[in-house]
N, C-alpha and C positions, 0 to 999 in steps of 0.2 A: 616476953623476948625469948629468943632462942640462942643461948650464949654459945652453943656449939656453931653456930653459923657466923660467929664473929670473929675476925682476924686479931685474936688477943695478942698473938706473938708480936705483932708490929704496933698495934694501937696502945697496949699497955706500956710499951716502951716509951711512947710520947707522954703518959701521964707520969711516969717516974722521972722523966727529964733525960733519959738515955739517949734520945734523939728527938729532933723536932718532926713535925708533919708539915709538909708545904702542899697547901692547896692551890696548885700551881695555876690552874685555870681560872682562879677566882683572884689571884694576886695577893693571898695573905698566907701565913703560916701560924702555927700554934705558939709561935713565940711573939706574935704580932699583939701589942697592947690592943688594937681595935677590938679584938675578939672578947676581951674582958666585958666589954659592955653588951655581948650577946649571950650571957650565962643563963638569962632568965627566958631564952627563947622557947616559945610554947606552940608555934606553928611554922611550917615551911611550905611556901606557896610558890608553884612554878608555873611559868607560861614560856612559850616559845619566844616570844618578842620581848626585846629589852624596853621598848617603849612602854608596852603594856605593864611591865615590872614597876617602872616609874610611876606609872598612873596608880596602880593598886596601892604602892607604898603612900604616895600622896593622900590618897582616899582613906586610908587606915590611919594615917597621922591625924587627919581632920577628925575622925572619928574618936580620936583619943586626945583631944583638946590641944591639937598642933604639936604633938610629941616629936622629938628629934628625929630626923631621918638620917641613918648613917649609910654612906656609900662606900662600897669596897673599892680600891684603888684601880683595879684592873678591869678593863671593860671591852677588850678587843674580842674575848670569847663569850663571856657571860656578863650580864649586868645584874648586879646585886643590891639590894637596899634593906636595910633592917629598922624597925620601928615598933615601938610599944609591943614587944614580944613576938614580933612576927618577922621572919626572914623571907623576903621575896627575892626569887632567883629566875634568871631566864636559863633556857637550856638548849636553845637552837631549835633545829629541825631534825627528826629522825632518832631512831635508838642509839646509833653510834654517838652522836653528839650528847643526847639526853643521857646516856648512860654514864659519861664522865662526870657530869653535873651530879648526878644522883650519888655516885660512889663517892666523890669528895664531900658532898653535904652529909653523907651518912658518917663519914669520917669526923667531919667537924661537930656533929652532934655528939658523937661519943666524946670527943674532947670537951666540949662545953658543958656535958652533964658529968664528966670526970668519970665515965664509964658506968655509972649507976643505971641499972637496966630498968627499974622502975621509974626513974626520972625522964630516961629516954622514952619510955612507953608512953609518957603522957605528952609527946609532941605529935600533933596533928600534921600529916603530909596531904598535899592536893596539887594536882595539875589542872589548870584551866586552860581550855583551848578551843580549836575549832576542828571540824570532822566533816565528813561526808556522810549524810544520813542513808541508811537502806531502809526504804520504805517509809521514811519521815520527811516532811516538807522542810524546807530552809526554815530557820528559826527556832525548830525544836531543840531541846537541851536535853542531852543524854547524861545520866549518871550512872556510871558503869558498874557492872556487876561481876564481871569477868573480863579480863583482857587476854585475848588469844592472838596468834599468829594467823596468816591468811588461810592455814589448813585446818583452823578451828583446834589447834594443839597449843599447849602452853608455850612460853618463851623457852628457848634453849640456845646454847652456843656450841660450836665444835670444841671439842676437847683434844685438840691437835689431831693427830692420826688415830687416837684412841677410842674415840666414840663422842657423846654428847653429855654436856651438861644441861640437865632439866630443872625447870622452876616452876613454882606455883603461881598461876595468874588470877587467883580470886581476890576481889576487892571486899573488904570487910562489910558484911551485911548491917551490922549495927550502925556504923558511920554512914552508910548509904541511906538508911532509913531515917536517921537523924537529919540529914540534909533535906529529905523529903519534907519532914516535919517542919523543919525551920522556914520552909518556902510555901506551906499552906496558906491559901489565901493571897498569894503574890499575883495571881494570875498568868503567871509564866508557864508556858507549855514544857513541862518536865516529865520525861519518862526514864525508867531504868531498862538496861538490858546489856547484852554481851557487847564488847567492842573487839574489833580487830586491828591490830597494829602491824603495818607492813614495812618491809625494808626499802622500798622503793615506792615513788609516788604514782608512776605511770604504769609499768608492767605488772606489778604485783598486785595493783588495785584494778586490774583488767580495764584500764582506760583505752579508748581507741584513738584519742588525740595526741599521743606522744610522738616524738621524733622516730621512735621505733615501735612498731605495732605487731602483736603476737596473736592477738585474738580476733575473732568475729563478732559482729552484733550478737550473733545468736550464743557463742560461747560465754560472752560477756554477761548477757542477760541471765543465762542459766546459772552461772556463778554467783550473781548478786541474790538472784532469788533462792538459791541454796543456802547462803549465808541468812537470809531472812527468816527462811523456814527452821532454821537452828538457833533462833533467838538473838541474832547480831542486828543491832539496831544503828550503828555507826562504824566508819573506818577512819583511823587516823595513823599516827607513826611513831607514838612513844608509849602507850599504856601497858602494852604486855610487858616490857622491861620493867616499867615502875613498880607494876605488882609483883613481879618476880624478885627484884632486888628487896624491897621493903619486906615481902614475906620471908625472904632468906634470913632476915635478922628477927623476924616475928613482931614487927611494929603491928599494933593493934587497930589503928586509926589512921586510914588513909583513903583517898577518894580521887576519881576523875571527873571532871565537869566539862563538857564539850558542848558546844552549840554546832548545829548542822548547817552548812552554808548552802546545801542543795540536797535533793533526793537523788541518789545515784541511780536507782531504778529508772529514772527520767533523763538522764543525760550525765555528761563528764565535766562540763565546763561551767563555771561558777558565773551566772548571769545578773544574779541580784545587783541592785544599784548600790553605790558606795554608802548611801545613807542606810539601806537595809542592812548591808554587811556590818556597819558600825553598831546598829542597834542589836544584831545577833550577838556580837561581841560583848556589848554592855549587858545583855541580858544574862550570859553565862557568869559574867562578873557579879551580877546582882545575886544570883544563886549562891555563890561563894560567900559574898559578904553578908547575906541574910544568916548563913550558918555560923560565920565567924563571931558575929555580934551575938547570937545564941551561945556559942561554945565559951566565948573570951570575956564577953562584956555583960552577959546576962546570967552568967552562973549556972546555964544549962547545957544543953546540947545532946549529949549522950547520958 
């Protein structure tokens, strides 16, 4: 962990009781008795959809003998469930929404682990989602090696009028390799590669089917082929920020697992059937759960 990257001035005051921490978008605070039941959290799993979070929690509960599932009281922004050492939380769509969830969850982990850096570093983080493949057919699952923005540079934010805050978009190689090992023999189509996260679904992804169109078929194809030549295998909207924030605190175990819904080199619109899309989503969840069983139930993983 990187102690210098942690906002101790605020967070240590929570630990001493000088002031509470309100995780507003989750509807709980550090003074909420509900959080006492989460002290043994060992993994935080995120997905865009609240419905998927509920399914994941029930599935993990069943794998743990029907363990109690704890629901956070507020669900108008994010849906959260906790069971058997795993906190499942939705993050909405896009980096602005997901960044709120990630920052509040990081603060929550600091509180739950009482600021113990070693204990915090034992927590595994993952985002499971969907994406557009770059040179990959629908159904392929990408375990991300590096999260970048659309210009192949890491995540950054404007520092007001003064400059830019830069972050590291690397996903830990040891975790990625452990996920691949846990899925050997599964028959699932899994690859690793770079992922770009965009600020916008249509323009920054060079789609031609938006209400506003800035690109031509030629410039779109040139962009996507440039991405592919540089090792990018899928496009989504959260991963660069996820890696950036977790790296800023120095977490050593986190990953992103995304199913491709289509090959963007061949089109813009998702044309797979509902049954196919459901199966794509199920497969990415299987990749996650194969690893969770190895990490938390089998005594192995990394």
